A tleap script that builds the chain and sets N, CA, C and O, in Angstrom:
source leaprc.protein.ff14SB
mol = sequence {
  NMET THR ALA GLY GLU VAL ALA GLY LEU LEU
  GLY PHE SER ALA MET LEU ALA ALA GLY GLN
  ALA LEU PHE LYS THR CYS ALA LEU ALA VAL
  SER ARG GLN SER VAL SER GLY ASN GLU GLY
  GLY LYS GLY THR GLY LEU ASP PHE LEU ALA
  LEU LEU GLN VAL PRO SER PHE TRP ALA ALA
  LEU MET LEU TYR GLY LEU ALA THR VAL LEU
  TRP ILE TYR LEU LEU GLN THR ILE PRO LEU
  SER ARG ALA TYR PRO PHE ALA ALA LEU GLY
  PHE VAL ILE VAL PRO ALA ILE ALA ALA VAL
  PHE PHE LYS GLU SER ILE SER ALA SER TYR
  VAL LEU GLY ALA LEU LEU ILE VAL GLY GLY
  VAL ILE VAL THR SER ARG CALA
}
set mol.1.N position { 6.755 34.150 -18.588 }
set mol.1.CA position { 7.817 33.703 -17.715 }
set mol.1.C position { 9.091 33.532 -18.539 }
set mol.1.O position { 9.055 33.041 -19.668 }
set mol.2.N position { 10.207 33.943 -17.961 }
set mol.2.CA position { 11.479 33.783 -18.659 }
set mol.2.C position { 11.977 32.348 -18.513 }
set mol.2.O position { 11.495 31.588 -17.673 }
set mol.3.N position { 12.947 31.997 -19.346 }
set mol.3.CA position { 13.539 30.659 -19.270 }
set mol.3.C position { 14.207 30.450 -17.909 }
set mol.3.O position { 14.164 29.352 -17.354 }
set mol.4.N position { 14.816 31.493 -17.381 }
set mol.4.CA position { 15.449 31.391 -16.066 }
set mol.4.C position { 14.444 31.151 -14.956 }
set mol.4.O position { 14.704 30.387 -14.026 }
set mol.5.N position { 13.290 31.807 -15.055 }
set mol.5.CA position { 12.242 31.598 -14.055 }
set mol.5.C position { 11.693 30.177 -14.124 }
set mol.5.O position { 11.465 29.540 -13.095 }
set mol.6.N position { 11.485 29.690 -15.337 }
set mol.6.CA position { 11.005 28.311 -15.495 }
set mol.6.C position { 12.044 27.334 -14.947 }
set mol.6.O position { 11.693 26.368 -14.269 }
set mol.7.N position { 13.309 27.580 -15.238 }
set mol.7.CA position { 14.372 26.713 -14.715 }
set mol.7.C position { 14.378 26.735 -13.189 }
set mol.7.O position { 14.550 25.695 -12.552 }
set mol.8.N position { 14.192 27.905 -12.609 }
set mol.8.CA position { 14.137 28.007 -11.152 }
set mol.8.C position { 12.966 27.243 -10.568 }
set mol.8.O position { 13.103 26.572 -9.546 }
set mol.9.N position { 11.812 27.344 -11.216 }
set mol.9.CA position { 10.627 26.620 -10.744 }
set mol.9.C position { 10.806 25.111 -10.885 }
set mol.9.O position { 10.391 24.349 -10.012 }
set mol.10.N position { 11.421 24.683 -11.979 }
set mol.10.CA position { 11.699 23.252 -12.144 }
set mol.10.C position { 12.704 22.773 -11.096 }
set mol.10.O position { 12.580 21.673 -10.559 }
set mol.11.N position { 13.696 23.614 -10.816 }
set mol.11.CA position { 14.663 23.280 -9.766 }
set mol.11.C position { 13.997 23.174 -8.405 }
set mol.11.O position { 14.314 22.282 -7.619 }
set mol.12.N position { 13.075 24.085 -8.129 }
set mol.12.CA position { 12.319 24.043 -6.879 }
set mol.12.C position { 11.548 22.734 -6.765 }
set mol.12.O position { 11.584 22.073 -5.727 }
set mol.13.N position { 10.851 22.361 -7.834 }
set mol.13.CA position { 10.083 21.113 -7.826 }
set mol.13.C position { 10.995 19.907 -7.638 }
set mol.13.O position { 10.662 18.976 -6.904 }
set mol.14.N position { 12.138 19.927 -8.297 }
set mol.14.CA position { 13.094 18.822 -8.166 }
set mol.14.C position { 13.643 18.732 -6.743 }
set mol.14.O position { 13.845 17.637 -6.218 }
set mol.15.N position { 13.880 19.881 -6.125 }
set mol.15.CA position { 14.383 19.880 -4.747 }
set mol.15.C position { 13.358 19.281 -3.789 }
set mol.15.O position { 13.709 18.499 -2.905 }
set mol.16.N position { 12.093 19.647 -3.966 }
set mol.16.CA position { 11.045 19.074 -3.112 }
set mol.16.C position { 10.939 17.569 -3.318 }
set mol.16.O position { 10.778 16.817 -2.357 }
set mol.17.N position { 11.029 17.130 -4.565 }
set mol.17.CA position { 10.943 15.695 -4.861 }
set mol.17.C position { 12.136 14.947 -4.267 }
set mol.17.O position { 11.976 13.865 -3.702 }
set mol.18.N position { 13.318 15.521 -4.395 }
set mol.18.CA position { 14.506 14.890 -3.813 }
set mol.18.C position { 14.380 14.823 -2.292 }
set mol.18.O position { 14.804 13.848 -1.671 }
set mol.19.N position { 13.802 15.850 -1.703 }
set mol.19.CA position { 13.566 15.834 -0.259 }
set mol.19.C position { 12.648 14.694 0.148 }
set mol.19.O position { 12.867 14.054 1.176 }
set mol.20.N position { 11.619 14.438 -0.652 }
set mol.20.CA position { 10.719 13.321 -0.357 }
set mol.20.C position { 11.458 11.989 -0.431 }
set mol.20.O position { 11.224 11.100 0.388 }
set mol.21.N position { 12.346 11.851 -1.410 }
set mol.21.CA position { 13.141 10.622 -1.515 }
set mol.21.C position { 14.042 10.466 -0.295 }
set mol.21.O position { 14.222 9.359 0.213 }
set mol.22.N position { 14.604 11.568 0.169 }
set mol.22.CA position { 15.436 11.509 1.375 }
set mol.22.C position { 14.605 11.150 2.600 }
set mol.22.O position { 15.068 10.405 3.464 }
set mol.23.N position { 13.393 11.668 2.684 }
set mol.23.CA position { 12.516 11.301 3.806 }
set mol.23.C position { 12.180 9.813 3.769 }
set mol.23.O position { 12.111 9.170 4.817 }
set mol.24.N position { 11.970 9.261 2.582 }
set mol.24.CA position { 11.697 7.823 2.465 }
set mol.24.C position { 12.923 7.027 2.900 }
set mol.24.O position { 12.794 6.033 3.614 }
set mol.25.N position { 14.101 7.453 2.478 }
set mol.25.CA position { 15.340 6.802 2.900 }
set mol.25.C position { 15.468 6.842 4.414 }
set mol.25.O position { 15.875 5.864 5.040 }
set mol.26.N position { 15.119 7.971 4.987 }
set mol.26.CA position { 15.143 8.140 6.438 }
set mol.26.C position { 14.168 7.177 7.105 }
set mol.26.O position { 14.516 6.526 8.090 }
set mol.27.N position { 12.962 7.082 6.579 }
set mol.27.CA position { 11.952 6.181 7.147 }
set mol.27.C position { 12.430 4.739 7.105 }
set mol.27.O position { 12.234 3.987 8.060 }
set mol.28.N position { 13.056 4.354 6.000 }
set mol.28.CA position { 13.579 2.989 5.894 }
set mol.28.C position { 14.698 2.750 6.899 }
set mol.28.O position { 14.777 1.681 7.505 }
set mol.29.N position { 15.562 3.746 7.074 }
set mol.29.CA position { 16.667 3.601 8.026 }
set mol.29.C position { 16.155 3.477 9.454 }
set mol.29.O position { 16.640 2.637 10.212 }
set mol.30.N position { 15.186 4.296 9.829 }
set mol.30.CA position { 14.630 4.238 11.185 }
set mol.30.C position { 13.902 2.916 11.393 }
set mol.30.O position { 13.977 2.327 12.472 }
set mol.31.N position { 13.201 2.449 10.367 }
set mol.31.CA position { 12.502 1.169 10.452 }
set mol.31.C position { 13.491 0.029 10.665 }
set mol.31.O position { 13.247 -0.868 11.472 }
set mol.32.N position { 14.615 0.063 9.935 }
set mol.32.CA position { 15.651 -0.974 10.099 }
set mol.32.C position { 16.248 -0.924 11.497 }
set mol.32.O position { 16.518 -1.963 12.099 }
set mol.33.N position { 16.457 0.294 12.016 }
set mol.33.CA position { 17.006 0.419 13.369 }
set mol.33.C position { 16.050 -0.169 14.392 }
set mol.33.O position { 16.480 -0.824 15.341 }
set mol.34.N position { 14.762 0.060 14.206 }
set mol.34.CA position { 13.768 -0.482 15.138 }
set mol.34.C position { 13.783 -1.996 15.115 }
set mol.34.O position { 13.698 -2.640 16.161 }
set mol.35.N position { 13.892 -2.573 13.909 }
set mol.35.CA position { 13.908 -4.027 13.785 }
set mol.35.C position { 15.184 -4.592 14.383 }
set mol.35.O position { 15.136 -5.565 15.136 }
set mol.36.N position { 16.341 -3.987 14.056 }
set mol.36.CA position { 17.603 -4.517 14.564 }
set mol.36.C position { 17.751 -4.279 16.060 }
set mol.36.O position { 18.421 -5.046 16.751 }
set mol.37.N position { 17.120 -3.207 16.566 }
set mol.37.CA position { 17.181 -2.927 17.996 }
set mol.37.C position { 16.113 -3.649 18.781 }
set mol.37.O position { 16.001 -3.479 19.995 }
set mol.38.N position { 15.325 -4.458 18.086 }
set mol.38.CA position { 14.256 -5.240 18.713 }
set mol.38.C position { 13.289 -4.346 19.487 }
set mol.38.O position { 12.884 -4.667 20.604 }
set mol.39.N position { 12.927 -3.218 18.873 }
set mol.39.CA position { 12.021 -2.268 19.528 }
set mol.39.C position { 10.608 -2.354 18.968 }
set mol.39.O position { 9.843 -1.395 19.063 }
set mol.40.N position { 10.269 -3.464 18.401 }
set mol.40.CA position { 8.899 -3.627 17.933 }
set mol.40.C position { 8.745 -3.687 16.434 }
set mol.40.O position { 7.719 -4.160 15.946 }
set mol.41.N position { 9.729 -3.225 15.685 }
set mol.41.CA position { 9.658 -3.347 14.236 }
set mol.41.C position { 8.780 -2.306 13.572 }
set mol.41.O position { 8.459 -1.268 14.151 }
set mol.42.N position { 8.402 -2.613 12.339 }
set mol.42.CA position { 7.651 -1.671 11.501 }
set mol.42.C position { 6.271 -1.366 12.065 }
set mol.42.O position { 5.615 -2.213 12.670 }
set mol.43.N position { 5.859 -0.124 11.842 }
set mol.43.CA position { 4.489 0.255 12.144 }
set mol.43.C position { 4.171 0.436 13.613 }
set mol.43.O position { 3.001 0.569 13.971 }
set mol.44.N position { 5.178 0.444 14.476 }
set mol.44.CA position { 4.898 0.568 15.903 }
set mol.44.C position { 5.174 1.964 16.435 }
set mol.44.O position { 5.116 2.181 17.645 }
set mol.45.N position { 5.469 2.906 15.565 }
set mol.45.CA position { 5.735 4.263 16.005 }
set mol.45.C position { 7.055 4.752 15.464 }
set mol.45.O position { 7.717 4.059 14.693 }
set mol.46.N position { 7.432 5.935 15.865 }
set mol.46.CA position { 8.649 6.554 15.382 }
set mol.46.C position { 9.550 6.857 16.563 }
set mol.46.O position { 9.140 7.521 17.515 }
set mol.47.N position { 10.765 6.372 16.498 }
set mol.47.CA position { 11.764 6.658 17.517 }
set mol.47.C position { 12.441 7.972 17.128 }
set mol.47.O position { 13.305 7.995 16.251 }
set mol.48.N position { 12.044 9.062 17.782 }
set mol.48.CA position { 12.529 10.386 17.412 }
set mol.48.C position { 14.038 10.503 17.584 }
set mol.48.O position { 14.698 11.142 16.764 }
set mol.49.N position { 14.593 9.907 18.616 }
set mol.49.CA position { 16.044 9.978 18.810 }
set mol.49.C position { 16.785 9.248 17.701 }
set mol.49.O position { 17.840 9.698 17.254 }
set mol.50.N position { 16.236 8.125 17.258 }
set mol.50.CA position { 16.849 7.412 16.132 }
set mol.50.C position { 16.766 8.261 14.869 }
set mol.50.O position { 17.703 8.290 14.070 }
set mol.51.N position { 15.659 8.940 14.695 }
set mol.51.CA position { 15.467 9.801 13.532 }
set mol.51.C position { 16.547 10.877 13.466 }
set mol.51.O position { 17.071 11.170 12.392 }
set mol.52.N position { 16.873 11.455 14.598 }
set mol.52.CA position { 17.877 12.519 14.641 }
set mol.52.C position { 19.269 12.031 14.269 }
set mol.52.O position { 20.145 12.837 13.954 }
set mol.53.N position { 19.479 10.727 14.302 }
set mol.53.CA position { 20.789 10.160 13.990 }
set mol.53.C position { 20.927 9.738 12.529 }
set mol.53.O position { 21.985 9.262 12.117 }
set mol.54.N position { 19.880 9.908 11.759 }
set mol.54.CA position { 19.901 9.482 10.358 }
set mol.54.C position { 20.315 10.662 9.475 }
set mol.54.O position { 19.617 11.675 9.439 }
set mol.55.N position { 21.442 10.544 8.764 }
set mol.55.CA position { 21.918 11.657 7.936 }
set mol.55.C position { 20.914 12.132 6.886 }
set mol.55.O position { 20.850 13.326 6.594 }
set mol.56.N position { 20.132 11.215 6.318 }
set mol.56.CA position { 19.183 11.642 5.283 }
set mol.56.C position { 18.091 12.554 5.849 }
set mol.56.O position { 17.504 13.343 5.109 }
set mol.57.N position { 17.815 12.453 7.143 }
set mol.57.CA position { 16.854 13.357 7.778 }
set mol.57.C position { 17.365 14.789 7.707 }
set mol.57.O position { 16.638 15.704 7.320 }
set mol.58.N position { 18.622 14.969 8.085 }
set mol.58.CA position { 19.214 16.305 8.082 }
set mol.58.C position { 19.394 16.819 6.656 }
set mol.58.O position { 19.199 18.005 6.390 }
set mol.59.N position { 19.762 15.935 5.749 }
set mol.59.CA position { 19.911 16.335 4.347 }
set mol.59.C position { 18.572 16.807 3.782 }
set mol.59.O position { 18.518 17.807 3.066 }
set mol.60.N position { 17.495 16.092 4.102 }
set mol.60.CA position { 16.165 16.479 3.621 }
set mol.60.C position { 15.756 17.834 4.185 }
set mol.60.O position { 15.220 18.674 3.462 }
set mol.61.N position { 16.007 18.048 5.468 }
set mol.61.CA position { 15.655 19.342 6.068 }
set mol.61.C position { 16.441 20.483 5.426 }
set mol.61.O position { 15.889 21.550 5.158 }
set mol.62.N position { 17.729 20.252 5.182 }
set mol.62.CA position { 18.544 21.289 4.539 }
set mol.62.C position { 18.053 21.553 3.118 }
set mol.62.O position { 17.987 22.703 2.682 }
set mol.63.N position { 17.712 20.494 2.405 }
set mol.63.CA position { 17.215 20.658 1.044 }
set mol.63.C position { 15.897 21.420 1.033 }
set mol.63.O position { 15.691 22.289 0.186 }
set mol.64.N position { 15.005 21.105 1.964 }
set mol.64.CA position { 13.738 21.839 2.063 }
set mol.64.C position { 13.983 23.301 2.432 }
set mol.64.O position { 13.287 24.191 1.943 }
set mol.65.N position { 14.955 23.547 3.280 }
set mol.65.CA position { 15.299 24.924 3.627 }
set mol.65.C position { 15.799 25.698 2.418 }
set mol.65.O position { 15.398 26.840 2.195 }
set mol.66.N position { 16.676 25.074 1.638 }
set mol.66.CA position { 17.175 25.719 0.419 }
set mol.66.C position { 16.052 25.927 -0.594 }
set mol.66.O position { 16.002 26.956 -1.268 }
set mol.67.N position { 15.157 24.954 -0.699 }
set mol.67.CA position { 14.019 25.088 -1.612 }
set mol.67.C position { 13.135 26.261 -1.194 }
set mol.67.O position { 12.609 26.980 -2.043 }
set mol.68.N position { 12.975 26.450 0.098 }
set mol.68.CA position { 12.168 27.567 0.596 }
set mol.68.C position { 12.804 28.900 0.224 }
set mol.68.O position { 12.112 29.827 -0.196 }
set mol.69.N position { 14.117 28.994 0.379 }
set mol.69.CA position { 14.819 30.225 0.000 }
set mol.69.C position { 14.667 30.476 -1.502 }
set mol.69.O position { 14.403 31.603 -1.920 }
set mol.70.N position { 14.834 29.428 -2.310 }
set mol.70.CA position { 14.659 29.567 -3.758 }
set mol.70.C position { 13.236 30.011 -4.094 }
set mol.70.O position { 13.035 30.874 -4.949 }
set mol.71.N position { 12.260 29.421 -3.424 }
set mol.71.CA position { 10.851 29.759 -3.664 }
set mol.71.C position { 10.594 31.242 -3.393 }
set mol.71.O position { 9.958 31.927 -4.195 }
set mol.72.N position { 11.086 31.723 -2.273 }
set mol.72.CA position { 10.898 33.138 -1.924 }
set mol.72.C position { 11.577 34.035 -2.961 }
set mol.72.O position { 11.030 35.065 -3.357 }
set mol.73.N position { 12.764 33.635 -3.392 }
set mol.73.CA position { 13.469 34.388 -4.432 }
set mol.73.C position { 12.636 34.445 -5.716 }
set mol.73.O position { 12.483 35.509 -6.316 }
set mol.74.N position { 12.103 33.296 -6.130 }
set mol.74.CA position { 11.312 33.237 -7.360 }
set mol.74.C position { 10.035 34.067 -7.257 }
set mol.74.O position { 9.616 34.696 -8.229 }
set mol.75.N position { 9.424 34.064 -6.082 }
set mol.75.CA position { 8.166 34.795 -5.908 }
set mol.75.C position { 8.349 36.312 -5.930 }
set mol.75.O position { 7.367 37.053 -5.968 }
set mol.76.N position { 9.584 36.773 -5.907 }
set mol.76.CA position { 9.822 38.209 -6.039 }
set mol.76.C position { 9.429 38.712 -7.425 }
set mol.76.O position { 9.038 39.869 -7.586 }
set mol.77.N position { 9.535 37.830 -8.428 }
set mol.77.CA position { 9.261 38.265 -9.801 }
set mol.77.C position { 8.139 37.483 -10.487 }
set mol.77.O position { 7.633 37.914 -11.523 }
set mol.78.N position { 7.751 36.345 -9.925 }
set mol.78.CA position { 6.726 35.510 -10.559 }
set mol.78.C position { 5.460 35.569 -9.710 }
set mol.78.O position { 5.528 35.381 -8.495 }
set mol.79.N position { 4.314 35.824 -10.322 }
set mol.79.CA position { 3.064 35.790 -9.552 }
set mol.79.C position { 2.843 34.398 -8.942 }
set mol.79.O position { 3.101 33.385 -9.592 }
set mol.80.N position { 2.377 34.358 -7.721 }
set mol.80.CA position { 2.135 33.095 -7.031 }
set mol.80.C position { 1.202 32.192 -7.836 }
set mol.80.O position { 1.400 30.978 -7.900 }
set mol.81.N position { 0.191 32.794 -8.443 }
set mol.81.CA position { -0.785 32.004 -9.205 }
set mol.81.C position { -0.160 31.316 -10.417 }
set mol.81.O position { -0.686 30.310 -10.894 }
set mol.82.N position { 0.944 31.843 -10.916 }
set mol.82.CA position { 1.631 31.213 -12.049 }
set mol.82.C position { 2.741 30.291 -11.586 }
set mol.82.O position { 3.085 29.341 -12.288 }
set mol.83.N position { 3.300 30.549 -10.430 }
set mol.83.CA position { 4.410 29.734 -9.936 }
set mol.83.C position { 3.934 28.453 -9.258 }
set mol.83.O position { 4.541 27.395 -9.424 }
set mol.84.N position { 2.853 28.549 -8.500 }
set mol.84.CA position { 2.432 27.421 -7.663 }
set mol.84.C position { 2.104 26.147 -8.432 }
set mol.84.O position { 2.380 25.062 -7.920 }
set mol.85.N position { 1.533 26.215 -9.627 }
set mol.85.CA position { 1.271 24.958 -10.337 }
set mol.85.C position { 2.518 24.091 -10.540 }
set mol.85.O position { 2.402 22.874 -10.684 }
set mol.86.N position { 3.694 24.695 -10.554 }
set mol.86.CA position { 4.917 23.908 -10.713 }
set mol.86.C position { 5.143 22.974 -9.527 }
set mol.86.O position { 5.810 21.948 -9.666 }
set mol.87.N position { 4.598 23.317 -8.372 }
set mol.87.CA position { 4.714 22.428 -7.210 }
set mol.87.C position { 4.016 21.099 -7.474 }
set mol.87.O position { 4.381 20.079 -6.891 }
set mol.88.N position { 3.010 21.106 -8.352 }
set mol.88.CA position { 2.290 19.874 -8.690 }
set mol.88.C position { 3.174 18.879 -9.428 }
set mol.88.O position { 2.842 17.696 -9.503 }
set mol.89.N position { 4.286 19.338 -9.968 }
set mol.89.CA position { 5.182 18.409 -10.655 }
set mol.89.C position { 5.739 17.357 -9.707 }
set mol.89.O position { 6.231 16.317 -10.147 }
set mol.90.N position { 5.664 17.622 -8.421 }
set mol.90.CA position { 6.070 16.611 -7.444 }
set mol.90.C position { 5.260 15.337 -7.581 }
set mol.90.O position { 5.762 14.246 -7.311 }
set mol.91.N position { 3.992 15.471 -8.007 }
set mol.91.CA position { 3.144 14.296 -8.215 }
set mol.91.C position { 3.638 13.447 -9.380 }
set mol.91.O position { 3.245 12.289 -9.523 }
set mol.92.N position { 4.494 14.022 -10.205 }
set mol.92.CA position { 5.074 13.307 -11.335 }
set mol.92.C position { 6.474 12.804 -10.983 }
set mol.92.O position { 6.817 11.651 -11.245 }
set mol.93.N position { 7.274 13.682 -10.387 }
set mol.93.CA position { 8.678 13.369 -10.122 }
set mol.93.C position { 8.833 12.343 -9.005 }
set mol.93.O position { 9.608 11.396 -9.138 }
set mol.94.N position { 8.105 12.523 -7.910 }
set mol.94.CA position { 8.277 11.635 -6.746 }
set mol.94.C position { 7.966 10.178 -7.081 }
set mol.94.O position { 8.758 9.307 -6.721 }
set mol.95.N position { 6.859 9.867 -7.746 }
set mol.95.CA position { 6.627 8.459 -8.091 }
set mol.95.C position { 7.699 7.885 -9.018 }
set mol.95.O position { 8.041 6.707 -8.916 }
set mol.96.N position { 8.229 8.712 -9.921 }
set mol.96.CA position { 9.310 8.231 -10.789 }
set mol.96.C position { 10.541 7.877 -9.957 }
set mol.96.O position { 11.175 6.846 -10.181 }
set mol.97.N position { 10.873 8.734 -9.002 }
set mol.97.CA position { 11.993 8.445 -8.096 }
set mol.97.C position { 11.703 7.188 -7.287 }
set mol.97.O position { 12.576 6.337 -7.116 }
set mol.98.N position { 10.474 7.074 -6.790 }
set mol.98.CA position { 10.095 5.904 -5.983 }
set mol.98.C position { 10.202 4.616 -6.791 }
set mol.98.O position { 10.617 3.583 -6.264 }
set mol.99.N position { 9.833 4.674 -8.055 }
set mol.99.CA position { 9.917 3.484 -8.905 }
set mol.99.C position { 11.366 3.083 -9.145 }
set mol.99.O position { 11.703 1.899 -9.102 }
set mol.100.N position { 12.219 4.066 -9.398 }
set mol.100.CA position { 13.618 3.772 -9.720 }
set mol.100.C position { 14.410 3.356 -8.483 }
set mol.100.O position { 15.122 2.352 -8.515 }
set mol.101.N position { 14.293 4.109 -7.406 }
set mol.101.CA position { 15.158 3.883 -6.246 }
set mol.101.C position { 14.562 2.975 -5.177 }
set mol.101.O position { 15.303 2.329 -4.437 }
set mol.102.N position { 13.240 2.917 -5.085 }
set mol.102.CA position { 12.607 2.119 -4.032 }
set mol.102.C position { 11.786 0.957 -4.587 }
set mol.102.O position { 11.098 0.254 -3.847 }
set mol.103.N position { 11.873 0.770 -5.902 }
set mol.103.CA position { 11.194 -0.349 -6.580 }
set mol.103.C position { 9.684 -0.360 -6.337 }
set mol.103.O position { 9.072 -1.426 -6.273 }
set mol.104.N position { 9.090 0.816 -6.201 }
set mol.104.CA position { 7.640 0.922 -6.053 }
set mol.104.C position { 7.006 0.865 -7.442 }
set mol.104.O position { 7.597 1.319 -8.421 }
set mol.105.N position { 5.813 0.310 -7.517 }
set mol.105.CA position { 5.160 0.177 -8.820 }
set mol.105.C position { 4.294 1.403 -9.119 }
set mol.105.O position { 3.767 2.059 -8.220 }
set mol.106.N position { 4.171 1.681 -10.409 }
set mol.106.CA position { 3.338 2.782 -10.886 }
set mol.106.C position { 2.376 2.203 -11.917 }
set mol.106.O position { 2.798 1.531 -12.859 }
set mol.107.N position { 1.099 2.461 -11.739 }
set mol.107.CA position { 0.091 1.923 -12.661 }
set mol.107.C position { -0.020 2.793 -13.912 }
set mol.107.O position { 0.421 3.942 -13.934 }
set mol.108.N position { -0.613 2.220 -14.937 }
set mol.108.CA position { -0.838 2.960 -16.182 }
set mol.108.C position { -1.755 4.161 -15.939 }
set mol.108.O position { -1.559 5.223 -16.531 }
set mol.109.N position { -2.743 3.995 -15.080 }
set mol.109.CA position { -3.641 5.119 -14.796 }
set mol.109.C position { -2.896 6.241 -14.077 }
set mol.109.O position { -3.215 7.416 -14.261 }
set mol.110.N position { -1.909 5.884 -13.261 }
set mol.110.CA position { -1.117 6.920 -12.603 }
set mol.110.C position { -0.286 7.682 -13.633 }
set mol.110.O position { -0.163 8.905 -13.562 }
set mol.111.N position { 0.280 6.953 -14.585 }
set mol.111.CA position { 1.058 7.600 -15.646 }
set mol.111.C position { 0.170 8.563 -16.427 }
set mol.111.O position { 0.590 9.676 -16.740 }
set mol.112.N position { -1.037 8.149 -16.738 }
set mol.112.CA position { -1.976 9.025 -17.443 }
set mol.112.C position { -2.260 10.280 -16.618 }
set mol.112.O position { -2.250 11.392 -17.145 }
set mol.113.N position { -2.510 10.097 -15.343 }
set mol.113.CA position { -2.744 11.240 -14.464 }
set mol.113.C position { -1.542 12.169 -14.407 }
set mol.113.O position { -1.695 13.390 -14.401 }
set mol.114.N position { -0.348 11.591 -14.365 }
set mol.114.CA position { 0.875 12.393 -14.334 }
set mol.114.C position { 1.019 13.209 -15.616 }
set mol.114.O position { 1.428 14.369 -15.575 }
set mol.115.N position { 0.686 12.609 -16.737 }
set mol.115.CA position { 0.747 13.342 -18.008 }
set mol.115.C position { -0.254 14.496 -18.023 }
set mol.115.O position { 0.035 15.566 -18.557 }
set mol.116.N position { -1.417 14.279 -17.443 }
set mol.116.CA position { -2.406 15.355 -17.345 }
set mol.116.C position { -1.896 16.490 -16.456 }
set mol.116.O position { -2.130 17.664 -16.740 }
set mol.117.N position { -1.204 16.130 -15.386 }
set mol.117.CA position { -0.630 17.152 -14.501 }
set mol.117.C position { 0.401 17.980 -15.258 }
set mol.117.O position { 0.390 19.208 -15.183 }
set mol.118.N position { 1.289 17.310 -15.984 }
set mol.118.CA position { 2.303 18.029 -16.765 }
set mol.118.C position { 1.621 18.959 -17.766 }
set mol.118.O position { 2.023 20.111 -17.927 }
set mol.119.N position { 0.593 18.454 -18.431 }
set mol.119.CA position { -0.152 19.300 -19.365 }
set mol.119.C position { -0.767 20.503 -18.673 }
set mol.119.O position { -0.747 21.611 -19.210 }
set mol.120.N position { -1.310 20.291 -17.495 }
set mol.120.CA position { -1.892 21.392 -16.731 }
set mol.120.C position { -0.867 22.434 -16.335 }
set mol.120.O position { -1.144 23.633 -16.380 }
set mol.121.N position { 0.314 21.985 -15.948 }
set mol.121.CA position { 1.379 22.928 -15.586 }
set mol.121.C position { 1.784 23.744 -16.807 }
set mol.121.O position { 1.993 24.953 -16.712 }
set mol.122.N position { 1.894 23.082 -17.947 }
set mol.122.CA position { 2.261 23.804 -19.175 }
set mol.122.C position { 1.198 24.845 -19.521 }
set mol.122.O position { 1.527 25.988 -19.839 }
set mol.123.N position { -0.059 24.456 -19.460 }
set mol.123.CA position { -1.147 25.388 -19.790 }
set mol.123.C position { -1.160 26.571 -18.824 }
set mol.123.O position { -1.259 27.719 -19.256 }
set mol.124.N position { -1.062 26.302 -17.522 }
set mol.124.CA position { -1.135 27.403 -16.555 }
set mol.124.C position { 0.093 28.304 -16.612 }
set mol.124.O position { -0.006 29.493 -16.311 }
set mol.125.N position { 1.241 27.762 -16.989 }
set mol.125.CA position { 2.439 28.603 -17.055 }
set mol.125.C position { 2.378 29.569 -18.232 }
set mol.125.O position { 3.077 30.583 -18.241 }
set mol.126.N position { 1.558 29.263 -19.209 }
set mol.126.CA position { 1.421 30.130 -20.386 }
set mol.126.C position { 0.230 31.076 -20.280 }
set mol.126.O position { 0.009 31.901 -21.166 }
set mol.127.N position { -0.528 30.959 -19.211 }
set mol.127.CA position { -1.747 31.772 -19.064 }
set mol.127.C position { -1.417 33.234 -18.843 }
set mol.127.O position { -2.321 34.057 -18.700 }
savepdb mol mol.pdb
quit
């Protein structure tokens, strides 16, 4: 794999992870709207119309759309079997984003698992 292909795959993984962060932001916004609108609060369902009014929802969809276009572009020259393991980096990136921006905790065993995933991606990319 060329350096440009690896950069593209890393960019793809980062885009998917950023999309997940935007979806979480969207979920929090819809949850707040439900609570402030006295519609039952958390865990009582999803107000689809409220969802459509949240900018992070649209941003996430656009980001996923761009990631899909990038993925198709990358697959023109990279075998799927070598490219797909990079998608697993989301298991590393998303929890890091969640810890920083949403104050979610990450256990030591999760960090170990994430390091194993990174190692696996490195090994498979060189196969």
